[in-house]
N, CA, C and O atoms as CSV, one atom per row, in Angstrom:
chain,resi,resn,atom,element,x,y,z
A,1,MET,N,N,-93.832,20.206,2.189
A,1,MET,CA,C,-92.951,19.971,3.314
A,1,MET,C,C,-91.504,19.963,2.825
A,1,MET,O,O,-91.171,19.281,1.856
A,2,ARG,N,N,-90.657,20.722,3.499
A,2,ARG,CA,C,-89.244,20.756,3.141
A,2,ARG,C,C,-88.500,19.665,3.883
A,2,ARG,O,O,-88.770,19.383,5.051
A,3,LYS,N,N,-87.571,19.066,3.189
A,3,LYS,CA,C,-86.775,17.998,3.787
A,3,LYS,C,C,-85.885,18.570,4.890
A,3,LYS,O,O,-85.297,19.640,4.738
A,4,ASN,N,N,-85.799,17.845,5.989
A,4,ASN,CA,C,-84.844,18.223,7.025
A,4,ASN,C,C,-84.233,16.959,7.617
A,4,ASN,O,O,-84.831,15.884,7.601
A,5,ASN,N,N,-83.048,17.124,8.127
A,5,ASN,CA,C,-82.282,16.013,8.694
A,5,ASN,C,C,-82.134,16.137,10.203
A,5,ASN,O,O,-81.248,15.520,10.793
A,6,LEU,N,N,-82.983,16.919,10.819
A,6,LEU,CA,C,-82.834,17.180,12.245
A,6,LEU,C,C,-82.835,15.897,13.068
A,6,LEU,O,O,-81.936,15.686,13.882
A,7,ARG,N,N,-83.821,15.048,12.869
A,7,ARG,CA,C,-83.910,13.811,13.660
A,7,ARG,C,C,-82.671,12.938,13.449
A,7,ARG,O,O,-82.110,12.400,14.403
A,8,ARG,N,N,-82.256,12.805,12.199
A,8,ARG,CA,C,-81.095,11.956,11.897
A,8,ARG,C,C,-79.847,12.437,12.634
A,8,ARG,O,O,-79.141,11.631,13.241
A,9,PHE,N,N,-79.567,13.734,12.587
A,9,PHE,CA,C,-78.367,14.248,13.250
A,9,PHE,C,C,-78.514,14.243,14.764
A,9,PHE,O,O,-77.540,13.997,15.475
A,10,ARG,N,N,-79.715,14.512,15.269
A,10,ARG,CA,C,-79.936,14.467,16.722
A,10,ARG,C,C,-79.659,13.069,17.248
A,10,ARG,O,O,-78.988,12.907,18.267
A,11,LYS,N,N,-80.176,12.054,16.553
A,11,LYS,CA,C,-79.968,10.674,16.982
A,11,LYS,C,C,-78.509,10.251,16.830
A,11,LYS,O,O,-77.978,9.515,17.661
A,12,LYS,N,N,-77.869,10.723,15.763
A,12,LYS,CA,C,-76.460,10.403,15.547
A,12,LYS,C,C,-75.601,10.908,16.713
A,12,LYS,O,O,-74.606,10.282,17.078
A,13,LEU,N,N,-75.998,12.042,17.289
A,13,LEU,CA,C,-75.286,12.610,18.432
A,13,LEU,C,C,-75.815,12.072,19.764
A,13,LEU,O,O,-75.386,12.505,20.834
A,14,ASP,N,N,-76.755,11.120,19.685
A,14,ASP,CA,C,-77.343,10.484,20.864
A,14,ASP,C,C,-77.979,11.504,21.817
A,14,ASP,O,O,-77.803,11.432,23.034
A,15,LEU,N,N,-78.714,12.445,21.240
A,15,LEU,CA,C,-79.420,13.450,22.027
A,15,LEU,C,C,-80.915,13.162,22.004
A,15,LEU,O,O,-81.471,12.777,20.975
A,16,SER,N,N,-81.552,13.352,23.143
A,16,SER,CA,C,-83.012,13.260,23.173
A,16,SER,C,C,-83.579,14.580,22.644
A,16,SER,O,O,-82.850,15.561,22.496
A,17,GLN,N,N,-84.861,14.593,22.368
A,17,GLN,CA,C,-85.499,15.833,21.928
A,17,GLN,C,C,-85.364,16.900,23.014
A,17,GLN,O,O,-85.124,18.071,22.718
A,18,GLY,N,N,-85.515,16.495,24.248
A,18,GLY,CA,C,-85.385,17.436,25.362
A,18,GLY,C,C,-83.984,17.991,25.503
A,18,GLY,O,O,-83.801,19.176,25.782
A,19,GLU,N,N,-82.990,17.129,25.309
A,19,GLU,CA,C,-81.600,17.592,25.395
A,19,GLU,C,C,-81.288,18.600,24.298
A,19,GLU,O,O,-80.656,19.625,24.550
A,20,LEU,N,N,-81.736,18.304,23.074
A,20,LEU,CA,C,-81.502,19.242,21.982
A,20,LEU,C,C,-82.241,20.551,22.240
A,20,LEU,O,O,-81.706,21.628,21.977
A,21,ALA,N,N,-83.451,20.466,22.747
A,21,ALA,CA,C,-84.208,21.674,23.064
A,21,ALA,C,C,-83.445,22.533,24.076
A,21,ALA,O,O,-83.419,23.758,23.960
A,22,GLY,N,N,-82.835,21.897,25.051
A,22,GLY,CA,C,-82.038,22.631,26.042
A,22,GLY,C,C,-80.822,23.295,25.420
A,22,GLY,O,O,-80.506,24.441,25.741
A,23,LEU,N,N,-80.145,22.592,24.543
A,23,LEU,CA,C,-78.971,23.155,23.865
A,23,LEU,C,C,-79.350,24.309,22.944
A,23,LEU,O,O,-78.604,25.280,22.812
A,24,ALA,N,N,-80.504,24.197,22.313
A,24,ALA,CA,C,-80.933,25.195,21.335
A,24,ALA,C,C,-81.797,26.296,21.958
A,24,ALA,O,O,-82.209,27.229,21.269
A,25,LEU,N,N,-82.065,26.185,23.251
A,25,LEU,CA,C,-82.900,27.162,23.950
A,25,LEU,C,C,-84.271,27.321,23.286
A,25,LEU,O,O,-84.753,28.429,23.054
A,26,CYS,N,N,-84.872,26.176,22.993
A,26,CYS,CA,C,-86.231,26.174,22.458
A,26,CYS,C,C,-87.004,25.080,23.186
A,26,CYS,O,O,-86.442,24.398,24.043
A,27,SER,N,N,-88.254,24.905,22.866
A,27,SER,CA,C,-89.053,23.900,23.560
A,27,SER,C,C,-88.957,22.540,22.869
A,27,SER,O,O,-88.643,22.447,21.682
A,28,ARG,N,N,-89.232,21.506,23.633
A,28,ARG,CA,C,-89.280,20.157,23.062
A,28,ARG,C,C,-90.397,20.084,22.022
A,28,ARG,O,O,-90.278,19.382,21.018
A,29,ALA,N,N,-91.473,20.808,22.272
A,29,ALA,CA,C,-92.587,20.834,21.318
A,29,ALA,C,C,-92.122,21.341,19.955
A,29,ALA,O,O,-92.600,20.874,18.922
A,30,THR,N,N,-91.198,22.290,19.951
A,30,THR,CA,C,-90.647,22.797,18.684
A,30,THR,C,C,-89.921,21.693,17.938
A,30,THR,O,O,-90.062,21.560,16.722
A,31,ILE,N,N,-89.145,20.903,18.665
A,31,ILE,CA,C,-88.420,19.790,18.052
A,31,ILE,C,C,-89.411,18.788,17.466
A,31,ILE,O,O,-89.227,18.305,16.349
A,32,ILE,N,N,-90.450,18.482,18.214
A,32,ILE,CA,C,-91.483,17.552,17.750
A,32,ILE,C,C,-92.159,18.093,16.494
A,32,ILE,O,O,-92.361,17.357,15.527
A,33,TRP,N,N,-92.500,19.357,16.508
A,33,TRP,CA,C,-93.136,19.985,15.335
A,33,TRP,C,C,-92.281,19.782,14.093
A,33,TRP,O,O,-92.789,19.441,13.025
A,34,ILE,N,N,-90.998,19.992,14.241
A,34,ILE,CA,C,-90.079,19.906,13.100
A,34,ILE,C,C,-89.890,18.456,12.663
A,34,ILE,O,O,-90.009,18.140,11.479
A,35,GLU,N,N,-89.597,17.575,13.620
A,35,GLU,CA,C,-89.284,16.186,13.282
A,35,GLU,C,C,-90.499,15.384,12.829
A,35,GLU,O,O,-90.438,14.684,11.818
A,36,ARG,N,N,-91.574,15.477,13.551
A,36,ARG,CA,C,-92.730,14.625,13.261
A,36,ARG,C,C,-93.727,15.241,12.288
A,36,ARG,O,O,-94.334,14.542,11.477
A,37,LEU,N,N,-93.886,16.550,12.380
A,37,LEU,CA,C,-94.933,17.201,11.596
A,37,LEU,C,C,-94.403,17.959,10.388
A,37,LEU,O,O,-95.177,18.503,9.602
A,38,GLY,N,N,-93.076,17.994,10.242
A,38,GLY,CA,C,-92.494,18.632,9.071
A,38,GLY,C,C,-92.527,20.149,9.096
A,38,GLY,O,O,-92.373,20.788,8.055
A,39,HIS,N,N,-92.726,20.735,10.271
A,39,HIS,CA,C,-92.735,22.193,10.389
A,39,HIS,C,C,-91.388,22.766,9.936
A,39,HIS,O,O,-90.337,22.205,10.248
A,40,TYR,N,N,-91.421,23.871,9.208
A,40,TYR,CA,C,-90.199,24.538,8.762
A,40,TYR,C,C,-89.954,25.713,9.700
A,40,TYR,O,O,-90.703,26.690,9.669
A,41,PRO,N,N,-88.917,25.636,10.535
A,41,PRO,CA,C,-88.709,26.667,11.557
A,41,PRO,C,C,-88.238,28.002,10.985
A,41,PRO,O,O,-87.734,28.089,9.865
A,42,THR,N,N,-88.421,29.019,11.791
A,42,THR,CA,C,-87.961,30.362,11.420
A,42,THR,C,C,-86.435,30.375,11.359
A,42,THR,O,O,-85.789,29.482,11.907
A,43,PRO,N,N,-85.856,31.369,10.702
A,43,PRO,CA,C,-84.391,31.445,10.625
A,43,PRO,C,C,-83.715,31.439,11.997
A,43,PRO,O,O,-82.666,30.817,12.164
A,44,GLY,N,N,-84.301,32.122,12.974
A,44,GLY,CA,C,-83.704,32.145,14.314
A,44,GLY,C,C,-83.670,30.772,14.968
A,44,GLY,O,O,-82.670,30.387,15.574
A,45,VAL,N,N,-84.761,30.044,14.841
A,45,VAL,CA,C,-84.827,28.693,15.422
A,45,VAL,C,C,-83.891,27.753,14.668
A,45,VAL,O,O,-83.204,26.942,15.288
A,46,ARG,N,N,-83.853,27.850,13.351
A,46,ARG,CA,C,-82.912,27.015,12.577
A,46,ARG,C,C,-81.482,27.261,13.031
A,46,ARG,O,O,-80.703,26.321,13.191
A,47,SER,N,N,-81.144,28.516,13.236
A,47,SER,CA,C,-79.791,28.865,13.666
A,47,SER,C,C,-79.473,28.262,15.036
A,47,SER,O,O,-78.400,27.691,15.234
A,48,LYS,N,N,-80.400,28.389,15.969
A,48,LYS,CA,C,-80.197,27.833,17.317
A,48,LYS,C,C,-80.038,26.316,17.281
A,48,LYS,O,O,-79.183,25.758,17.970
A,49,LEU,N,N,-80.864,25.656,16.478
A,49,LEU,CA,C,-80.781,24.196,16.381
A,49,LEU,C,C,-79.466,23.767,15.752
A,49,LEU,O,O,-78.838,22.811,16.207
A,50,ALA,N,N,-79.050,24.468,14.711
A,50,ALA,CA,C,-77.787,24.136,14.051
A,50,ALA,C,C,-76.621,24.305,15.027
A,50,ALA,O,O,-75.736,23.451,15.094
A,51,LYS,N,N,-76.621,25.396,15.777
A,51,LYS,CA,C,-75.556,25.610,16.766
A,51,LYS,C,C,-75.592,24.528,17.834
A,51,LYS,O,O,-74.546,24.033,18.254
A,52,GLY,N,N,-76.790,24.159,18.275
A,52,GLY,CA,C,-76.933,23.110,19.280
A,52,GLY,C,C,-76.365,21.771,18.813
A,52,GLY,O,O,-75.843,20.991,19.610
A,53,LEU,N,N,-76.477,21.521,17.506
A,53,LEU,CA,C,-75.960,20.278,16.933
A,53,LEU,C,C,-74.509,20.422,16.448
A,53,LEU,O,O,-73.870,19.434,16.088
A,54,GLY,N,N,-74.002,21.653,16.442
A,54,GLY,CA,C,-72.629,21.886,16.002
A,54,GLY,C,C,-72.443,21.745,14.501
A,54,GLY,O,O,-71.405,21.263,14.048
A,55,MET,N,N,-73.432,22.159,13.729
A,55,MET,CA,C,-73.335,22.081,12.263
A,55,MET,C,C,-74.046,23.261,11.634
A,55,MET,O,O,-74.619,24.094,12.336
A,56,THR,N,N,-74.010,23.335,10.328
A,56,THR,CA,C,-74.644,24.453,9.640
A,56,THR,C,C,-76.110,24.146,9.339
A,56,THR,O,O,-76.523,22.988,9.277
A,57,GLU,N,N,-76.876,25.205,9.157
A,57,GLU,CA,C,-78.287,25.045,8.804
A,57,GLU,C,C,-78.445,24.296,7.488
A,57,GLU,O,O,-79.336,23.458,7.353
A,58,ALA,N,N,-77.590,24.593,6.524
A,58,ALA,CA,C,-77.702,23.989,5.194
A,58,ALA,C,C,-77.515,22.475,5.226
A,58,ALA,O,O,-78.007,21.774,4.342
A,59,VAL,N,N,-76.815,21.969,6.227
A,59,VAL,CA,C,-76.645,20.515,6.356
A,59,VAL,C,C,-77.948,19.893,6.864
A,59,VAL,O,O,-78.349,18.821,6.412
A,60,ILE,N,N,-78.593,20.566,7.794
A,60,ILE,CA,C,-79.831,20.050,8.367
A,60,ILE,C,C,-81.008,20.260,7.414
A,60,ILE,O,O,-81.847,19.376,7.242
A,61,TRP,N,N,-81.058,21.443,6.799
A,61,TRP,CA,C,-82.118,21.798,5.863
A,61,TRP,C,C,-81.483,22.091,4.509
A,61,TRP,O,O,-81.205,23.251,4.203
A,62,PRO,N,N,-81.247,21.069,3.693
A,62,PRO,CA,C,-80.566,21.259,2.412
A,62,PRO,C,C,-81.227,22.276,1.495
A,62,PRO,O,O,-80.559,22.838,0.628
A,63,SER,N,N,-82.511,22.525,1.662
A,63,SER,CA,C,-83.210,23.467,0.799
A,63,SER,C,C,-83.088,24.910,1.258
A,63,SER,O,O,-83.645,25.804,0.621
A,64,VAL,N,N,-82.369,25.160,2.357
A,64,VAL,CA,C,-82.247,26.500,2.918
A,64,VAL,C,C,-81.452,27.433,2.019
A,64,VAL,O,O,-81.826,28.594,1.854
A,65,GLU,N,N,-80.383,26.956,1.445
A,65,GLU,CA,C,-79.460,27.780,0.666
A,65,GLU,C,C,-80.195,28.695,-0.299
A,65,GLU,O,O,-80.676,28.251,-1.341
A,66,GLY,N,N,-80.283,29.985,0.054
A,66,GLY,CA,C,-80.861,30.989,-0.836
A,66,GLY,C,C,-82.367,30.954,-1.001
A,66,GLY,O,O,-82.886,31.557,-1.941
A,67,LYS,N,N,-83.096,30.266,-0.119
A,67,LYS,CA,C,-84.545,30.135,-0.293
A,67,LYS,C,C,-85.309,30.622,0.926
A,67,LYS,O,O,-86.273,29.980,1.343
A,68,ASP,N,N,-84.907,31.721,1.495
A,68,ASP,CA,C,-85.573,32.186,2.712
A,68,ASP,C,C,-86.489,33.362,2.448
A,68,ASP,O,O,-86.339,34.411,3.075
A,69,GLY,N,N,-87.407,33.218,1.562
A,69,GLY,CA,C,-88.332,34.295,1.262
A,69,GLY,C,C,-89.625,34.223,2.040
A,69,GLY,O,O,-90.677,34.587,1.514
A,70,GLU,N,N,-89.576,33.765,3.276
A,70,GLU,CA,C,-90.789,33.592,4.074
A,70,GLU,C,C,-91.261,34.914,4.628
A,70,GLU,O,O,-92.272,34.965,5.328
């Protein structure tokens, strides 16, 4: 499981999972998968979530930098 800070930053911005899903144009289930189950999202979903939170992917997923060989 790769470390991610999605829940921490979402809560810091006082967003619900549903609100973030709306901003990122993804489903709430996707947010749950990532936060609770440790799912590592595709590059497109990571990008949408980062934009929704107003930060870079590397801040949310510190292990992203140069490791996208999926």
